[in-house]
VOPA-544994 format. One record per residue: residue number from 1; y, x, z of N, C-alpha, C in turn. Coordinates in Angstrom, 3 decimals. Atoms other than C-alpha are relative to their C-alpha. Layout:
N
+-------+----------+----------+----------+----------+----------+----------+----------+----------+----------+
| vovex |      n_Y |      n_X |      n_Z |     ca_Y |     ca_X |     ca_Z |      c_Y |      c_X |      c_Z |
+-------+----------+----------+----------+----------+----------+----------+----------+----------+----------+
|   NUM |        Y |        X |        Z |        Y |        X |        Z |        Y |        X |        Z |
...
+-------+----------+----------+----------+----------+----------+----------+----------+----------+----------+
//
This chain:
128
+-------+----------+----------+----------+----------+----------+----------+----------+----------+----------+
| vovex |      n_Y |      n_X |      n_Z |     ca_Y |     ca_X |     ca_Z |      c_Y |      c_X |      c_Z |
+-------+----------+----------+----------+----------+----------+----------+----------+----------+----------+
|     1 |    0.699 |    0.187 |   -1.229 |  119.054 |  209.063 |  112.460 |    0.676 |   -1.075 |    0.856 |
|     2 |   -0.757 |    0.976 |   -0.767 |  121.803 |  207.087 |  114.140 |   -0.212 |   -1.401 |   -0.560 |
|     3 |    0.193 |    1.305 |    0.636 |  121.319 |  204.223 |  111.627 |   -1.371 |   -0.562 |    0.374 |
|     4 |    1.341 |    0.452 |   -0.364 |  117.580 |  204.052 |  112.395 |   -0.021 |   -0.460 |    1.455 |
|     5 |   -0.064 |    0.376 |   -1.408 |  118.291 |  203.991 |  116.106 |    0.703 |   -1.347 |    0.175 |
|     6 |   -0.722 |    1.272 |   -0.102 |  120.804 |  201.139 |  115.659 |   -0.851 |   -1.167 |   -0.511 |
|     7 |    0.884 |    1.044 |    0.519 |  118.309 |  199.161 |  113.550 |   -1.080 |   -0.314 |    1.024 |
|     8 |    1.043 |    0.215 |   -1.017 |  115.586 |  199.664 |  116.179 |    0.562 |   -0.727 |    1.220 |
|     9 |   -0.637 |    0.657 |   -1.123 |  117.966 |  198.645 |  118.938 |    0.268 |   -1.470 |   -0.326 |
|    10 |   -0.263 |    1.378 |    0.424 |  118.994 |  195.537 |  116.997 |   -1.278 |   -0.817 |   -0.055 |
|    11 |    1.287 |    0.698 |    0.053 |  115.338 |  194.610 |  116.354 |   -0.536 |   -0.255 |    1.407 |
|    12 |    0.466 |    0.180 |   -1.380 |  114.523 |  195.121 |  120.050 |    0.715 |   -1.170 |    0.665 |
|    13 |   -0.772 |    1.106 |   -0.572 |  117.306 |  192.750 |  121.077 |   -0.454 |   -1.324 |   -0.604 |
|    14 |    0.444 |    1.212 |    0.674 |  116.191 |  190.197 |  118.482 |   -1.369 |   -0.442 |    0.500 |
|    15 |    1.337 |    0.321 |   -0.493 |  112.551 |  190.363 |  119.630 |    0.081 |   -0.518 |    1.442 |
|    16 |   -0.131 |    0.434 |   -1.394 |  113.589 |  190.021 |  123.277 |    0.581 |   -1.413 |    0.071 |
|    17 |   -0.622 |    1.320 |   -0.014 |  115.729 |  186.998 |  122.496 |   -0.954 |   -1.073 |   -0.499 |
|    18 |    0.925 |    0.977 |    0.573 |  113.011 |  185.283 |  120.464 |   -1.326 |   -0.045 |    0.724 |
|    19 |    1.283 |   -0.074 |   -0.680 |  110.063 |  186.384 |  122.561 |    0.001 |   -0.888 |    1.213 |
|    20 |   -0.045 |    0.840 |   -1.173 |  109.529 |  185.033 |  125.976 |   -0.827 |    0.569 |    1.107 |
|    21 |    0.819 |   -0.557 |   -1.037 |  106.788 |  186.767 |  127.830 |   -0.876 |   -1.010 |    0.702 |
|    22 |    0.838 |    1.015 |   -0.619 |  105.305 |  183.457 |  128.949 |   -1.120 |   -0.351 |   -0.955 |
|    23 |    1.100 |    0.396 |    0.868 |  101.941 |  182.371 |  127.690 |    0.283 |   -1.385 |   -0.534 |
|    24 |   -0.213 |    1.302 |    0.631 |  101.963 |  179.449 |  125.336 |   -0.981 |   -0.998 |    0.602 |
|    25 |    0.836 |    1.023 |   -0.610 |  100.659 |  176.524 |  127.362 |    0.041 |   -1.248 |   -0.870 |
|    26 |   -0.030 |    1.214 |    0.777 |   99.653 |  173.299 |  125.721 |    1.094 |   -0.928 |    0.529 |
|    27 |   -1.047 |    0.930 |   -0.394 |  102.449 |  170.762 |  125.741 |   -0.308 |   -1.374 |   -0.530 |
|    28 |    0.115 |    1.370 |    0.459 |  102.611 |  167.028 |  125.411 |    1.290 |   -0.317 |   -0.723 |
|    29 |   -1.199 |    0.251 |    0.778 |  105.043 |  166.343 |  122.614 |    0.263 |   -1.484 |   -0.201 |
|    30 |   -0.259 |    1.425 |    0.076 |  104.977 |  162.591 |  123.167 |    1.376 |   -0.248 |    0.594 |
|    31 |   -1.363 |    0.184 |   -0.464 |  108.693 |  161.903 |  123.385 |    0.316 |   -1.458 |    0.257 |
|    32 |   -0.212 |    1.434 |   -0.146 |  108.206 |  158.178 |  123.844 |    0.267 |   -0.449 |    1.417 |
|    33 |   -0.267 |    0.415 |   -1.374 |  108.788 |  158.180 |  127.593 |   -1.286 |   -0.160 |    0.770 |
|    34 |    1.161 |    0.022 |   -0.857 |  106.455 |  157.781 |  130.478 |   -0.470 |   -1.381 |    0.383 |
|    35 |    0.436 |    1.340 |   -0.386 |  106.061 |  154.039 |  130.659 |    0.645 |   -0.401 |    1.305 |
|    36 |   -0.710 |    0.525 |   -1.164 |  107.549 |  151.897 |  133.354 |   -0.918 |   -0.272 |    1.147 |
|    37 |    0.906 |    0.302 |   -1.080 |  105.840 |  150.574 |  136.408 |   -0.260 |   -1.476 |    0.004 |
|    38 |    0.298 |    1.422 |    0.006 |  104.987 |  147.135 |  135.284 |    0.238 |   -0.585 |   -1.360 |
|    39 |   -0.152 |    0.648 |    1.285 |  104.974 |  144.693 |  132.488 |    1.368 |   -0.603 |   -0.168 |
|    40 |   -1.246 |    0.683 |    0.280 |  107.890 |  143.080 |  130.843 |    1.146 |    0.959 |   -0.190 |
|    41 |   -1.207 |   -0.744 |    0.285 |  111.433 |  144.255 |  130.505 |    0.360 |    1.031 |    1.041 |
|    42 |   -0.289 |   -1.004 |   -1.010 |  111.318 |  146.360 |  133.636 |    1.314 |   -0.277 |    0.675 |
|    43 |   -1.291 |    0.123 |   -0.650 |  114.750 |  146.932 |  135.089 |    0.406 |    1.342 |    0.543 |
|    44 |   -0.538 |   -1.225 |   -0.569 |  116.879 |  149.568 |  136.715 |   -0.408 |    0.074 |    1.467 |
|    45 |    0.379 |   -0.176 |   -1.397 |  115.627 |  150.987 |  140.013 |    1.267 |    0.275 |    0.801 |
|    46 |   -1.204 |   -0.107 |   -0.818 |  118.561 |  150.352 |  142.331 |    0.030 |   -1.168 |    0.968 |
|    47 |   -0.189 |    1.112 |   -0.935 |  119.601 |  148.172 |  145.239 |    1.441 |   -0.510 |   -0.059 |
|    48 |   -1.398 |    0.372 |    0.132 |  123.196 |  147.714 |  144.042 |    0.240 |   -0.758 |   -1.299 |
|    49 |   -0.359 |    0.779 |    1.180 |  124.475 |  145.031 |  141.651 |    1.491 |   -0.275 |    0.068 |
|    50 |   -1.424 |    0.296 |    0.086 |  128.081 |  144.685 |  140.523 |    0.177 |   -1.401 |   -0.570 |
|    51 |   -0.305 |    1.345 |    0.470 |  129.399 |  141.145 |  140.122 |    1.367 |    0.064 |   -0.673 |
|    52 |   -1.245 |   -0.081 |    0.759 |  132.001 |  141.115 |  137.367 |    0.330 |   -1.318 |   -0.653 |
|    53 |   -0.367 |    1.201 |    0.731 |  133.645 |  138.618 |  135.088 |   -1.131 |   -0.404 |   -0.926 |
|    54 |    1.105 |    0.582 |    0.764 |  130.659 |  136.626 |  133.808 |   -1.163 |    0.948 |   -0.245 |
|    55 |    1.121 |   -0.919 |    0.166 |  128.158 |  139.448 |  134.309 |   -0.461 |    0.568 |    1.339 |
|    56 |    0.594 |   -0.778 |   -1.079 |  125.785 |  140.993 |  136.821 |   -0.406 |    1.333 |   -0.624 |
|    57 |    0.307 |   -1.310 |    0.566 |  125.445 |  144.759 |  136.249 |   -0.648 |    0.886 |    1.046 |
|    58 |    0.884 |    0.346 |    1.104 |  122.677 |  145.762 |  135.966 |   -0.570 |   -1.404 |    0.188 |
|    59 |    0.501 |    1.369 |   -0.113 |  121.224 |  142.346 |  135.166 |   -1.424 |   -0.090 |    0.541 |
|    60 |    1.384 |   -0.012 |   -0.502 |  117.627 |  143.306 |  136.056 |   -0.210 |    1.282 |    0.788 |
|    61 |    0.244 |   -1.175 |   -0.832 |  116.680 |  145.601 |  138.917 |   -1.416 |   -0.046 |    0.558 |
|    62 |    1.315 |   -0.145 |   -0.622 |  113.479 |  146.857 |  140.534 |    0.205 |    0.670 |    1.355 |
|    63 |   -0.102 |   -0.560 |   -1.347 |  113.188 |  147.499 |  144.280 |   -1.381 |    0.020 |    0.649 |
|    64 |    1.244 |   -0.046 |   -0.771 |  110.446 |  148.300 |  146.772 |    0.010 |   -1.119 |    1.035 |
|    65 |    0.052 |    1.008 |   -1.063 |  109.200 |  145.673 |  149.254 |    0.703 |    0.510 |    1.264 |
|    66 |   -0.750 |   -0.369 |   -1.190 |  111.410 |  145.680 |  152.338 |    1.422 |    0.454 |   -0.281 |
|    67 |   -1.357 |   -0.425 |    0.361 |  114.531 |  146.738 |  150.407 |    0.976 |   -1.158 |    0.121 |
|    68 |   -1.082 |    0.984 |    0.044 |  117.841 |  144.939 |  150.691 |    0.857 |    0.304 |   -1.221 |
|    69 |   -0.848 |   -0.137 |    1.177 |  119.931 |  144.328 |  147.586 |    1.407 |   -0.455 |    0.380 |
|    70 |   -1.387 |    0.337 |   -0.266 |  123.717 |  144.286 |  147.773 |    0.724 |   -0.281 |   -1.309 |
|    71 |   -0.844 |    0.380 |    1.111 |  125.890 |  142.443 |  145.259 |    1.438 |    0.237 |    0.445 |
|    72 |   -1.385 |   -0.314 |   -0.330 |  129.486 |  143.740 |  145.240 |    0.913 |   -0.535 |   -1.097 |
|    73 |   -0.932 |    0.605 |    0.953 |  132.315 |  141.813 |  143.576 |    0.982 |    1.054 |   -0.498 |
|    74 |   -0.954 |   -0.929 |    0.615 |  134.322 |  143.945 |  141.134 |    1.127 |   -0.769 |   -0.680 |
|    75 |   -1.023 |    0.872 |    0.557 |  136.602 |  141.037 |  140.272 |    0.462 |   -0.958 |    1.093 |
|    76 |   -0.499 |    0.979 |   -0.967 |  138.724 |  138.523 |  142.157 |   -0.529 |   -1.401 |   -0.290 |
|    77 |    0.529 |    1.299 |    0.402 |  136.980 |  135.654 |  140.341 |   -1.111 |   -0.445 |    0.947 |
|    78 |    1.038 |    0.547 |   -0.867 |  134.768 |  133.373 |  142.455 |   -1.323 |   -0.067 |   -0.751 |
|    79 |    1.367 |    0.034 |    0.527 |  131.018 |  133.796 |  141.811 |   -0.943 |   -0.291 |    1.158 |
|    80 |    1.030 |    0.095 |   -1.026 |  127.790 |  133.124 |  143.668 |   -1.294 |    0.568 |   -0.547 |
|    81 |    1.336 |   -0.485 |    0.358 |  124.196 |  134.347 |  143.635 |   -0.950 |   -1.104 |    0.427 |
|    82 |    0.858 |    1.151 |   -0.261 |  121.873 |  131.345 |  143.342 |   -1.381 |    0.271 |   -0.567 |
|    83 |    1.357 |   -0.314 |    0.431 |  118.105 |  131.929 |  143.196 |   -0.708 |   -1.232 |   -0.533 |
|    84 |    0.752 |    1.096 |    0.605 |  115.882 |  129.802 |  140.981 |   -1.353 |   -0.195 |    0.679 |
|    85 |    1.267 |    0.081 |   -0.713 |  112.846 |  130.486 |  143.180 |    0.161 |   -0.906 |    1.217 |
|    86 |   -0.072 |    0.954 |   -1.100 |  112.203 |  127.648 |  145.625 |   -0.111 |    0.727 |    1.342 |
|    87 |    0.048 |   -0.564 |   -1.340 |  112.903 |  128.582 |  149.222 |    0.738 |    1.309 |    0.169 |
|    88 |   -0.737 |   -1.256 |   -0.100 |  114.924 |  131.710 |  148.412 |    1.482 |   -0.332 |    0.023 |
|    89 |   -1.417 |    0.333 |   -0.147 |  118.485 |  131.422 |  149.658 |    0.884 |    1.046 |   -0.650 |
|    90 |   -0.972 |   -0.886 |    0.627 |  121.490 |  132.907 |  147.932 |    1.311 |   -0.037 |    0.746 |
|    91 |   -1.324 |   -0.046 |   -0.613 |  125.175 |  133.290 |  148.600 |    0.731 |   -1.314 |   -0.230 |
|    92 |   -0.952 |    1.073 |    0.263 |  127.884 |  130.687 |  148.888 |    0.976 |    0.519 |   -1.050 |
|    93 |   -1.021 |   -0.463 |    0.932 |  130.832 |  130.866 |  146.512 |    0.831 |    1.078 |    0.686 |
|    94 |   -0.701 |   -1.148 |   -0.576 |  132.427 |  134.251 |  147.138 |    1.026 |    0.490 |   -1.008 |
|    95 |   -0.998 |   -0.597 |    0.881 |  135.607 |  135.720 |  145.721 |    0.649 |    1.164 |    0.718 |
|    96 |   -0.736 |   -1.125 |   -0.565 |  137.651 |  138.835 |  146.235 |   -0.598 |    1.327 |   -0.401 |
|    97 |    0.406 |   -1.339 |    0.381 |  137.492 |  142.376 |  144.963 |   -0.614 |    0.705 |    1.199 |
|    98 |    0.671 |   -0.719 |   -1.074 |  134.994 |  144.333 |  147.085 |   -0.821 |   -0.875 |    0.939 |
|    99 |    0.824 |    0.882 |   -0.832 |  133.367 |  141.252 |  148.653 |   -1.472 |    0.334 |   -0.243 |
|   100 |    1.415 |   -0.344 |    0.138 |  129.625 |  141.709 |  149.268 |   -0.901 |   -1.124 |    0.496 |
|   101 |    1.090 |    0.860 |   -0.451 |  126.438 |  139.702 |  149.631 |   -1.239 |    0.879 |    0.011 |
|   102 |    1.199 |   -0.819 |   -0.124 |  123.275 |  141.446 |  150.880 |   -1.179 |   -0.890 |    0.363 |
|   103 |    1.201 |    0.798 |   -0.234 |  119.766 |  140.013 |  150.817 |   -1.215 |    0.911 |    0.070 |
|   104 |    1.247 |   -0.771 |   -0.084 |  116.456 |  141.532 |  152.005 |   -1.088 |   -0.636 |   -0.866 |
|   105 |    1.147 |    0.445 |    0.790 |  113.343 |  141.284 |  149.815 |   -1.264 |    0.602 |    0.619 |
|   106 |    1.138 |   -0.555 |   -0.738 |  110.322 |  141.725 |  152.121 |   -1.313 |    0.023 |   -0.780 |
|   107 |    1.289 |    0.097 |    0.687 |  107.553 |  140.779 |  149.667 |    0.152 |    0.162 |   -1.510 |
|   108 |    0.018 |   -0.203 |    1.446 |  106.575 |  141.516 |  146.073 |    0.210 |   -1.311 |   -0.743 |
|   109 |   -0.224 |    1.161 |    0.862 |  107.555 |  139.159 |  143.285 |    1.197 |    0.249 |   -0.890 |
|   110 |   -1.180 |   -0.064 |    0.854 |  110.184 |  138.544 |  140.645 |    0.876 |   -1.198 |    0.336 |
|   111 |   -0.919 |    1.018 |   -0.473 |  113.235 |  136.601 |  141.748 |    1.196 |   -0.090 |   -0.940 |
|   112 |   -1.110 |    0.214 |    0.913 |  115.589 |  135.218 |  139.114 |    1.170 |   -0.634 |    0.728 |
|   113 |   -1.194 |    0.591 |   -0.594 |  119.158 |  134.320 |  140.006 |    1.074 |   -0.213 |   -1.060 |
|   114 |   -1.112 |    0.316 |    0.891 |  122.294 |  132.939 |  138.367 |    1.275 |   -0.115 |    0.827 |
|   115 |   -1.234 |    0.450 |   -0.615 |  125.923 |  132.369 |  139.144 |    0.100 |   -1.469 |   -0.374 |
|   116 |   -0.032 |    1.428 |    0.244 |  125.982 |  128.603 |  139.521 |    1.326 |   -0.496 |   -0.544 |
|   117 |   -1.323 |    0.383 |    0.492 |  129.642 |  128.571 |  138.473 |    0.237 |    0.396 |   -1.454 |
|   118 |   -0.233 |   -0.543 |    1.340 |  129.302 |  130.447 |  135.169 |   -1.312 |    0.050 |   -0.793 |
|   119 |    1.231 |    0.028 |    0.806 |  126.536 |  129.504 |  132.685 |   -0.183 |    1.319 |   -0.762 |
|   120 |    0.320 |   -1.243 |    0.705 |  124.812 |  132.519 |  131.168 |    0.116 |    1.254 |    0.845 |
|   121 |   -0.104 |   -1.152 |   -0.904 |  125.521 |  134.790 |  134.117 |   -1.286 |    0.036 |    0.815 |
|   122 |    1.340 |   -0.012 |   -0.593 |  121.932 |  135.663 |  135.050 |   -0.436 |    1.404 |    0.375 |
|   123 |    0.567 |   -1.280 |   -0.409 |  119.959 |  138.415 |  136.748 |   -1.351 |   -0.196 |    0.623 |
|   124 |    1.300 |    0.091 |   -0.671 |  116.648 |  139.235 |  138.360 |   -0.233 |    1.222 |    0.875 |
|   125 |    0.438 |   -1.060 |   -0.906 |  115.196 |  141.275 |  141.194 |   -1.523 |    0.004 |   -0.041 |
|   126 |    1.458 |   -0.156 |   -0.001 |  111.644 |  142.555 |  140.729 |   -0.341 |    0.889 |    1.178 |
|   127 |    0.411 |   -0.751 |   -1.182 |  110.034 |  143.675 |  143.972 |   -1.437 |    0.429 |   -0.219 |
|   128 |    1.359 |   -0.524 |    0.208 |  107.023 |  145.956 |  143.500 |   -0.200 |    1.300 |    0.741 |
+-------+----------+----------+----------+----------+----------+----------+----------+----------+----------+
//
């Protein structure tokens, strides 16, 4: 009798652990992600960019209109933020760990920039 009771108790625990009590609702098993908010390579949604040795991190960002983006130097090396879009001003040559450059982006568009001192050091700000 004791053995039957232990088996029943064990089965009850197993059923409780595997059961759930919730109704099975349909699920979307599409594990491919939810799509971005625009065409192209997208970018990271942030207003902060780190300026390092020959790199902007992240190199592509997405912000809302009216946002200000801040570039913060994580190296003592001199860099600048020079925009390729006509009429968009960037920074002068800046150096020093922790130095910052902040720029507002009031309107939608994609704004590419480079460090004019270091070829290949590129980034972009997408405002949408």
